[in-house]
CHARMM internal coordinates of N, CA and C (Angstrom, degrees):
IC EDIT
DIST 1 N 1 CA 1.4698
DIST 1 CA 1 C 1.5297
ANGL 1 N 1 CA 1 C 109.47
DIST 1 C 2 N 1.2932
ANGL 1 CA 1 C 2 N 115.65
DIHE 1 N 1 CA 1 C 2 N 116.14
DIST 2 N 2 CA 1.4547
ANGL 1 C 2 N 2 CA 119.88
DIHE 1 CA 1 C 2 N 2 CA 179.33
DIST 2 CA 2 C 1.5222
ANGL 2 N 2 CA 2 C 110.14
DIHE 1 C 2 N 2 CA 2 C -83.83
DIST 2 C 3 N 1.3234
ANGL 2 CA 2 C 3 N 115.36
DIHE 2 N 2 CA 2 C 3 N 161.19
DIST 3 N 3 CA 1.4685
ANGL 2 C 3 N 3 CA 120.07
DIHE 2 CA 2 C 3 N 3 CA 177.42
DIST 3 CA 3 C 1.5247
ANGL 3 N 3 CA 3 C 109.23
DIHE 2 C 3 N 3 CA 3 C -66.26
DIST 3 C 4 N 1.3386
ANGL 3 CA 3 C 4 N 115.35
DIHE 3 N 3 CA 3 C 4 N -36.20
DIST 4 N 4 CA 1.4590
ANGL 3 C 4 N 4 CA 120.51
DIHE 3 CA 3 C 4 N 4 CA -179.59
DIST 4 CA 4 C 1.5227
ANGL 4 N 4 CA 4 C 110.87
DIHE 3 C 4 N 4 CA 4 C -60.03
DIST 4 C 5 N 1.3324
ANGL 4 CA 4 C 5 N 115.95
DIHE 4 N 4 CA 4 C 5 N -41.28
DIST 5 N 5 CA 1.4649
ANGL 4 C 5 N 5 CA 120.60
DIHE 4 CA 4 C 5 N 5 CA -179.53
DIST 5 CA 5 C 1.5247
ANGL 5 N 5 CA 5 C 111.44
DIHE 4 C 5 N 5 CA 5 C -66.21
DIST 5 C 6 N 1.3140
ANGL 5 CA 5 C 6 N 116.17
DIHE 5 N 5 CA 5 C 6 N -31.09
DIST 6 N 6 CA 1.4680
ANGL 5 C 6 N 6 CA 119.40
DIHE 5 CA 5 C 6 N 6 CA 179.01
DIST 6 CA 6 C 1.5262
ANGL 6 N 6 CA 6 C 111.12
DIHE 5 C 6 N 6 CA 6 C -74.53
DIST 6 C 7 N 1.3238
ANGL 6 CA 6 C 7 N 116.00
DIHE 6 N 6 CA 6 C 7 N -35.00
DIST 7 N 7 CA 1.4681
ANGL 6 C 7 N 7 CA 119.56
DIHE 6 CA 6 C 7 N 7 CA -175.70
DIST 7 CA 7 C 1.5184
ANGL 7 N 7 CA 7 C 113.00
DIHE 6 C 7 N 7 CA 7 C -85.89
DIST 7 C 8 N 1.3274
ANGL 7 CA 7 C 8 N 117.33
DIHE 7 N 7 CA 7 C 8 N -17.50
DIST 8 N 8 CA 1.4593
ANGL 7 C 8 N 8 CA 120.37
DIHE 7 CA 7 C 8 N 8 CA -175.32
DIST 8 CA 8 C 1.5258
ANGL 8 N 8 CA 8 C 113.25
DIHE 7 C 8 N 8 CA 8 C -59.09
DIST 8 C 9 N 1.3441
ANGL 8 CA 8 C 9 N 120.03
DIHE 8 N 8 CA 8 C 9 N -46.51
DIST 9 N 9 CA 1.4700
ANGL 8 C 9 N 9 CA 119.38
DIHE 8 CA 8 C 9 N 9 CA 178.26
DIST 9 CA 9 C 1.5207
ANGL 9 N 9 CA 9 C 112.43
DIHE 8 C 9 N 9 CA 9 C -60.15
DIST 9 C 10 N 1.3346
ANGL 9 CA 9 C 10 N 116.18
DIHE 9 N 9 CA 9 C 10 N -42.88
DIST 10 N 10 CA 1.4639
ANGL 9 C 10 N 10 CA 119.60
DIHE 9 CA 9 C 10 N 10 CA -179.94
DIST 10 CA 10 C 1.5223
ANGL 10 N 10 CA 10 C 110.14
DIHE 9 C 10 N 10 CA 10 C -64.58
DIST 10 C 11 N 1.3316
ANGL 10 CA 10 C 11 N 115.89
DIHE 10 N 10 CA 10 C 11 N -40.64
DIST 11 N 11 CA 1.4597
ANGL 10 C 11 N 11 CA 120.24
DIHE 10 CA 10 C 11 N 11 CA -178.05
DIST 11 CA 11 C 1.5205
ANGL 11 N 11 CA 11 C 110.70
DIHE 10 C 11 N 11 CA 11 C -64.42
DIST 11 C 12 N 1.3297
ANGL 11 CA 11 C 12 N 116.89
DIHE 11 N 11 CA 11 C 12 N -44.71
DIST 12 N 12 CA 1.4622
ANGL 11 C 12 N 12 CA 119.99
DIHE 11 CA 11 C 12 N 12 CA -179.77
DIST 12 CA 12 C 1.5240
ANGL 12 N 12 CA 12 C 110.43
DIHE 11 C 12 N 12 CA 12 C -65.17
DIST 12 C 13 N 1.3340
ANGL 12 CA 12 C 13 N 116.27
DIHE 12 N 12 CA 12 C 13 N -35.93
DIST 13 N 13 CA 1.4600
ANGL 12 C 13 N 13 CA 120.42
DIHE 12 CA 12 C 13 N 13 CA 178.92
DIST 13 CA 13 C 1.5263
ANGL 13 N 13 CA 13 C 110.23
DIHE 12 C 13 N 13 CA 13 C -65.46
DIST 13 C 14 N 1.3352
ANGL 13 CA 13 C 14 N 116.01
DIHE 13 N 13 CA 13 C 14 N -44.46
DIST 14 N 14 CA 1.4670
ANGL 13 C 14 N 14 CA 120.78
DIHE 13 CA 13 C 14 N 14 CA -179.73
DIST 14 CA 14 C 1.5292
ANGL 14 N 14 CA 14 C 110.16
DIHE 13 C 14 N 14 CA 14 C -65.21
DIST 14 C 15 N 1.3420
ANGL 14 CA 14 C 15 N 115.81
DIHE 14 N 14 CA 14 C 15 N -42.40
DIST 15 N 15 CA 1.4614
ANGL 14 C 15 N 15 CA 120.18
DIHE 14 CA 14 C 15 N 15 CA 179.35
DIST 15 CA 15 C 1.5258
ANGL 15 N 15 CA 15 C 110.29
DIHE 14 C 15 N 15 CA 15 C -62.26
DIST 15 C 16 N 1.3295
ANGL 15 CA 15 C 16 N 115.94
DIHE 15 N 15 CA 15 C 16 N -43.13
DIST 16 N 16 CA 1.4598
ANGL 15 C 16 N 16 CA 121.76
DIHE 15 CA 15 C 16 N 16 CA 178.75
DIST 16 CA 16 C 1.5236
ANGL 16 N 16 CA 16 C 110.08
DIHE 15 C 16 N 16 CA 16 C -61.46
DIST 16 C 17 N 1.3434
ANGL 16 CA 16 C 17 N 116.04
DIHE 16 N 16 CA 16 C 17 N -44.04
DIST 17 N 17 CA 1.4639
ANGL 16 C 17 N 17 CA 121.43
DIHE 16 CA 16 C 17 N 17 CA -179.84
DIST 17 CA 17 C 1.5234
ANGL 17 N 17 CA 17 C 110.68
DIHE 16 C 17 N 17 CA 17 C -61.28
DIST 17 C 18 N 1.3367
ANGL 17 CA 17 C 18 N 116.03
DIHE 17 N 17 CA 17 C 18 N -44.54
DIST 18 N 18 CA 1.4581
ANGL 17 C 18 N 18 CA 119.22
DIHE 17 CA 17 C 18 N 18 CA -178.56
DIST 18 CA 18 C 1.5232
ANGL 18 N 18 CA 18 C 111.36
DIHE 17 C 18 N 18 CA 18 C -68.69
DIST 18 C 19 N 1.3385
ANGL 18 CA 18 C 19 N 116.27
DIHE 18 N 18 CA 18 C 19 N -36.31
DIST 19 N 19 CA 1.4674
ANGL 18 C 19 N 19 CA 119.82
DIHE 18 CA 18 C 19 N 19 CA 177.49
DIST 19 CA 19 C 1.5232
ANGL 19 N 19 CA 19 C 110.13
DIHE 18 C 19 N 19 CA 19 C -60.32
DIST 19 C 20 N 1.3288
ANGL 19 CA 19 C 20 N 116.17
DIHE 19 N 19 CA 19 C 20 N -46.91
DIST 20 N 20 CA 1.4762
ANGL 19 C 20 N 20 CA 120.73
DIHE 19 CA 19 C 20 N 20 CA -179.33
DIST 20 CA 20 C 1.5271
ANGL 20 N 20 CA 20 C 110.01
DIHE 19 C 20 N 20 CA 20 C -63.93
DIST 20 C 21 N 1.3503
ANGL 20 CA 20 C 21 N 115.52
DIHE 20 N 20 CA 20 C 21 N -42.77
DIST 21 N 21 CA 1.4589
ANGL 20 C 21 N 21 CA 119.86
DIHE 20 CA 20 C 21 N 21 CA -177.50
DIST 21 CA 21 C 1.5252
ANGL 21 N 21 CA 21 C 110.48
DIHE 20 C 21 N 21 CA 21 C -62.64
DIST 21 C 22 N 1.3356
ANGL 21 CA 21 C 22 N 116.39
DIHE 21 N 21 CA 21 C 22 N -47.53
DIST 22 N 22 CA 1.4568
ANGL 21 C 22 N 22 CA 121.03
DIHE 21 CA 21 C 22 N 22 CA -179.63
DIST 22 CA 22 C 1.5230
ANGL 22 N 22 CA 22 C 110.37
DIHE 21 C 22 N 22 CA 22 C -64.57
DIST 22 C 23 N 1.3432
ANGL 22 CA 22 C 23 N 115.67
DIHE 22 N 22 CA 22 C 23 N -40.29
DIST 23 N 23 CA 1.4688
ANGL 22 C 23 N 23 CA 121.29
DIHE 22 CA 22 C 23 N 23 CA -179.42
DIST 23 CA 23 C 1.5227
ANGL 23 N 23 CA 23 C 110.70
DIHE 22 C 23 N 23 CA 23 C -59.73
DIST 23 C 24 N 1.3345
ANGL 23 CA 23 C 24 N 115.89
DIHE 23 N 23 CA 23 C 24 N -48.91
DIST 24 N 24 CA 1.4638
ANGL 23 C 24 N 24 CA 119.29
DIHE 23 CA 23 C 24 N 24 CA -178.80
DIST 24 CA 24 C 1.5219
ANGL 24 N 24 CA 24 C 111.34
DIHE 23 C 24 N 24 CA 24 C -68.76
DIST 24 C 25 N 1.3514
ANGL 24 CA 24 C 25 N 116.22
DIHE 24 N 24 CA 24 C 25 N -34.80
DIST 25 N 25 CA 1.4617
ANGL 24 C 25 N 25 CA 120.21
DIHE 24 CA 24 C 25 N 25 CA 177.62
DIST 25 CA 25 C 1.5300
ANGL 25 N 25 CA 25 C 109.90
DIHE 24 C 25 N 25 CA 25 C -62.01
DIST 25 C 26 N 1.3355
ANGL 25 CA 25 C 26 N 116.17
DIHE 25 N 25 CA 25 C 26 N -45.24
DIST 26 N 26 CA 1.4588
ANGL 25 C 26 N 26 CA 120.59
DIHE 25 CA 25 C 26 N 26 CA 179.81
DIST 26 CA 26 C 1.5187
ANGL 26 N 26 CA 26 C 111.14
DIHE 25 C 26 N 26 CA 26 C -65.01
DIST 26 C 27 N 1.3320
ANGL 26 CA 26 C 27 N 116.53
DIHE 26 N 26 CA 26 C 27 N -41.92
DIST 27 N 27 CA 1.4735
ANGL 26 C 27 N 27 CA 120.51
DIHE 26 CA 26 C 27 N 27 CA -179.49
DIST 27 CA 27 C 1.5248
ANGL 27 N 27 CA 27 C 109.95
DIHE 26 C 27 N 27 CA 27 C -62.75
DIST 27 C 28 N 1.3383
ANGL 27 CA 27 C 28 N 116.33
DIHE 27 N 27 CA 27 C 28 N -42.90
DIST 28 N 28 CA 1.4650
ANGL 27 C 28 N 28 CA 120.06
DIHE 27 CA 27 C 28 N 28 CA -179.36
DIST 28 CA 28 C 1.5303
ANGL 28 N 28 CA 28 C 109.45
DIHE 27 C 28 N 28 CA 28 C -63.42
DIST 28 C 29 N 1.3304
ANGL 28 CA 28 C 29 N 116.85
DIHE 28 N 28 CA 28 C 29 N -42.75
DIST 29 N 29 CA 1.4616
ANGL 28 C 29 N 29 CA 119.88
DIHE 28 CA 28 C 29 N 29 CA 178.91
DIST 29 CA 29 C 1.5154
ANGL 29 N 29 CA 29 C 111.18
DIHE 28 C 29 N 29 CA 29 C -65.66
DIST 29 C 30 N 1.3431
ANGL 29 CA 29 C 30 N 116.53
DIHE 29 N 29 CA 29 C 30 N -40.08
DIST 30 N 30 CA 1.4613
ANGL 29 C 30 N 30 CA 120.38
DIHE 29 CA 29 C 30 N 30 CA 179.18
DIST 30 CA 30 C 1.5199
ANGL 30 N 30 CA 30 C 110.43
DIHE 29 C 30 N 30 CA 30 C -59.43
DIST 30 C 31 N 1.3304
ANGL 30 CA 30 C 31 N 116.71
DIHE 30 N 30 CA 30 C 31 N -46.20
DIST 31 N 31 CA 1.4622
ANGL 30 C 31 N 31 CA 120.97
DIHE 30 CA 30 C 31 N 31 CA -178.53
DIST 31 CA 31 C 1.5310
ANGL 31 N 31 CA 31 C 109.89
DIHE 30 C 31 N 31 CA 31 C -64.11
DIST 31 C 32 N 1.3495
ANGL 31 CA 31 C 32 N 115.86
DIHE 31 N 31 CA 31 C 32 N -43.15
DIST 32 N 32 CA 1.4621
ANGL 31 C 32 N 32 CA 120.18
DIHE 31 CA 31 C 32 N 32 CA -179.30
DIST 32 CA 32 C 1.5291
ANGL 32 N 32 CA 32 C 110.19
DIHE 31 C 32 N 32 CA 32 C -63.19
DIST 32 C 33 N 1.3446
ANGL 32 CA 32 C 33 N 115.70
DIHE 32 N 32 CA 32 C 33 N -48.07
DIST 33 N 33 CA 1.4569
ANGL 32 C 33 N 33 CA 119.89
DIHE 32 CA 32 C 33 N 33 CA -178.59
DIST 33 CA 33 C 1.5184
ANGL 33 N 33 CA 33 C 111.31
DIHE 32 C 33 N 33 CA 33 C -67.44
DIST 33 C 34 N 1.3261
ANGL 33 CA 33 C 34 N 115.99
DIHE 33 N 33 CA 33 C 34 N -36.93
DIST 34 N 34 CA 1.4629
ANGL 33 C 34 N 34 CA 119.50
DIHE 33 CA 33 C 34 N 34 CA -176.92
DIST 34 CA 34 C 1.5207
ANGL 34 N 34 CA 34 C 110.38
DIHE 33 C 34 N 34 CA 34 C -63.48
DIST 34 C 35 N 1.3265
ANGL 34 CA 34 C 35 N 115.85
DIHE 34 N 34 CA 34 C 35 N -45.40
DIST 35 N 35 CA 1.4591
ANGL 34 C 35 N 35 CA 119.37
DIHE 34 CA 34 C 35 N 35 CA -177.84
DIST 35 CA 35 C 1.5229
ANGL 35 N 35 CA 35 C 110.59
DIHE 34 C 35 N 35 CA 35 C -70.39
DIST 35 C 36 N 1.3498
ANGL 35 CA 35 C 36 N 116.80
DIHE 35 N 35 CA 35 C 36 N -31.04
DIST 36 N 36 CA 1.4543
ANGL 35 C 36 N 36 CA 119.96
DIHE 35 CA 35 C 36 N 36 CA -172.52
DIST 36 CA 36 C 1.5257
ANGL 36 N 36 CA 36 C 112.29
DIHE 35 C 36 N 36 CA 36 C -86.24
DIST 36 C 37 N 1.3460
ANGL 36 CA 36 C 37 N 117.09
DIHE 36 N 36 CA 36 C 37 N -59.48
DIST 37 N 37 CA 1.4648
ANGL 36 C 37 N 37 CA 118.30
DIHE 36 CA 36 C 37 N 37 CA -166.90
DIST 37 CA 37 C 1.5119
ANGL 37 N 37 CA 37 C 113.94
DIHE 36 C 37 N 37 CA 37 C -117.63
DIST 37 C 38 N 1.3287
ANGL 37 CA 37 C 38 N 119.42
DIHE 37 N 37 CA 37 C 38 N -15.40
DIST 38 N 38 CA 1.4579
ANGL 37 C 38 N 38 CA 118.74
DIHE 37 CA 37 C 38 N 38 CA -176.51
DIST 38 CA 38 C 1.5158
ANGL 38 N 38 CA 38 C 111.55
DIHE 37 C 38 N 38 CA 38 C -67.31
DIST 38 C 39 N 1.3406
ANGL 38 CA 38 C 39 N 117.14
DIHE 38 N 38 CA 38 C 39 N -34.59
DIST 39 N 39 CA 1.4578
ANGL 38 C 39 N 39 CA 119.41
DIHE 38 CA 38 C 39 N 39 CA 178.38
DIST 39 CA 39 C 1.5297
ANGL 39 N 39 CA 39 C 109.86
DIHE 38 C 39 N 39 CA 39 C -63.90
DIST 39 C 40 N 1.3336
ANGL 39 CA 39 C 40 N 116.78
DIHE 39 N 39 CA 39 C 40 N -43.46
DIST 40 N 40 CA 1.4589
ANGL 39 C 40 N 40 CA 120.74
DIHE 39 CA 39 C 40 N 40 CA 177.42
DIST 40 CA 40 C 1.5191
ANGL 40 N 40 CA 40 C 110.19
DIHE 39 C 40 N 40 CA 40 C -64.72
DIST 40 C 41 N 1.3404
ANGL 40 CA 40 C 41 N 115.72
DIHE 40 N 40 CA 40 C 41 N -43.69
DIST 41 N 41 CA 1.4605
ANGL 40 C 41 N 41 CA 121.00
DIHE 40 CA 40 C 41 N 41 CA -177.03
DIST 41 CA 41 C 1.5232
ANGL 41 N 41 CA 41 C 110.65
DIHE 40 C 41 N 41 CA 41 C -60.38
DIST 41 C 42 N 1.3307
ANGL 41 CA 41 C 42 N 116.28
DIHE 41 N 41 CA 41 C 42 N -47.51
DIST 42 N 42 CA 1.4604
ANGL 41 C 42 N 42 CA 119.46
DIHE 41 CA 41 C 42 N 42 CA -178.00
DIST 42 CA 42 C 1.5282
ANGL 42 N 42 CA 42 C 110.94
DIHE 41 C 42 N 42 CA 42 C -69.47
DIST 42 C 43 N 1.3136
ANGL 42 CA 42 C 43 N 115.78
DIHE 42 N 42 CA 42 C 43 N -31.97
DIST 43 N 43 CA 1.4662
ANGL 42 C 43 N 43 CA 119.58
DIHE 42 CA 42 C 43 N 43 CA 177.33
DIST 43 CA 43 C 1.5273
ANGL 43 N 43 CA 43 C 109.94
DIHE 42 C 43 N 43 CA 43 C -64.98
DIST 43 C 44 N 1.3524
ANGL 43 CA 43 C 44 N 115.89
DIHE 43 N 43 CA 43 C 44 N -47.31
DIST 44 N 44 CA 1.4531
ANGL 43 C 44 N 44 CA 120.81
DIHE 43 CA 43 C 44 N 44 CA -179.87
DIST 44 CA 44 C 1.5219
ANGL 44 N 44 CA 44 C 110.72
DIHE 43 C 44 N 44 CA 44 C -65.96
DIST 44 C 45 N 1.3353
ANGL 44 CA 44 C 45 N 116.95
DIHE 44 N 44 CA 44 C 45 N -42.01
DIST 45 N 45 CA 1.4609
ANGL 44 C 45 N 45 CA 120.88
DIHE 44 CA 44 C 45 N 45 CA -179.99
DIST 45 CA 45 C 1.5231
ANGL 45 N 45 CA 45 C 110.07
DIHE 44 C 45 N 45 CA 45 C -64.51
DIST 45 C 46 N 1.3330
ANGL 45 CA 45 C 46 N 116.44
DIHE 45 N 45 CA 45 C 46 N -39.60
DIST 46 N 46 CA 1.4535
ANGL 45 C 46 N 46 CA 120.59
DIHE 45 CA 45 C 46 N 46 CA 178.78
DIST 46 CA 46 C 1.5181
ANGL 46 N 46 CA 46 C 111.19
DIHE 45 C 46 N 46 CA 46 C -63.43
DIST 46 C 47 N 1.3452
ANGL 46 CA 46 C 47 N 116.37
DIHE 46 N 46 CA 46 C 47 N -41.91
DIST 47 N 47 CA 1.4594
ANGL 46 C 47 N 47 CA 120.38
DIHE 46 CA 46 C 47 N 47 CA 178.30
DIST 47 CA 47 C 1.5254
ANGL 47 N 47 CA 47 C 109.94
DIHE 46 C 47 N 47 CA 47 C -66.12
DIST 47 C 48 N 1.3478
ANGL 47 CA 47 C 48 N 115.75
DIHE 47 N 47 CA 47 C 48 N -42.47
DIST 48 N 48 CA 1.4612
ANGL 47 C 48 N 48 CA 120.76
DIHE 47 CA 47 C 48 N 48 CA -176.54
DIST 48 CA 48 C 1.5231
ANGL 48 N 48 CA 48 C 110.92
DIHE 47 C 48 N 48 CA 48 C -64.97
DIST 48 C 49 N 1.3375
ANGL 48 CA 48 C 49 N 116.29
DIHE 48 N 48 CA 48 C 49 N -47.43
DIST 49 N 49 CA 1.4602
ANGL 48 C 49 N 49 CA 119.45
DIHE 48 CA 48 C 49 N 49 CA -178.28
DIST 49 CA 49 C 1.5238
ANGL 49 N 49 CA 49 C 111.26
DIHE 48 C 49 N 49 CA 49 C -76.69
DIST 49 C 50 N 1.3149
ANGL 49 CA 49 C 50 N 116.18
DIHE 49 N 49 CA 49 C 50 N -21.79
DIST 50 N 50 CA 1.4550
ANGL 49 C 50 N 50 CA 119.03
DIHE 49 CA 49 C 50 N 50 CA 178.84
DIST 50 CA 50 C 1.5248
ANGL 50 N 50 CA 50 C 111.54
DIHE 49 C 50 N 50 CA 50 C -71.88
DIST 50 C 51 N 1.3525
ANGL 50 CA 50 C 51 N 116.69
DIHE 50 N 50 CA 50 C 51 N -30.17
DIST 51 N 51 CA 1.4591
ANGL 50 C 51 N 51 CA 120.27
DIHE 50 CA 50 C 51 N 51 CA -177.96
DIST 51 CA 51 C 1.5169
ANGL 51 N 51 CA 51 C 111.56
DIHE 50 C 51 N 51 CA 51 C -81.52
DIST 51 C 52 N 1.3382
ANGL 51 CA 51 C 52 N 118.08
DIHE 51 N 51 CA 51 C 52 N -18.99
DIST 52 N 52 CA 1.4729
ANGL 51 C 52 N 52 CA 120.49
DIHE 51 CA 51 C 52 N 52 CA -177.90
DIST 52 CA 52 C 1.5111
ANGL 52 N 52 CA 52 C 110.79
DIHE 51 C 52 N 52 CA 52 C -78.21
END
COOR INIT
IC SEED 1 N 1 CA 1 C
IC BUILD
């Protein structure tokens, strides 16, 4: 039994945990930003590109 084999399950679990954590963090930020500034951003971008 190698040390690597012992740590592999823990490592995959930690990696999985961090993936989920980062994923939910990004989703929460996306929703917050989308409701707050994306509507303004797309409105301004639409006006800006519409005049060109």
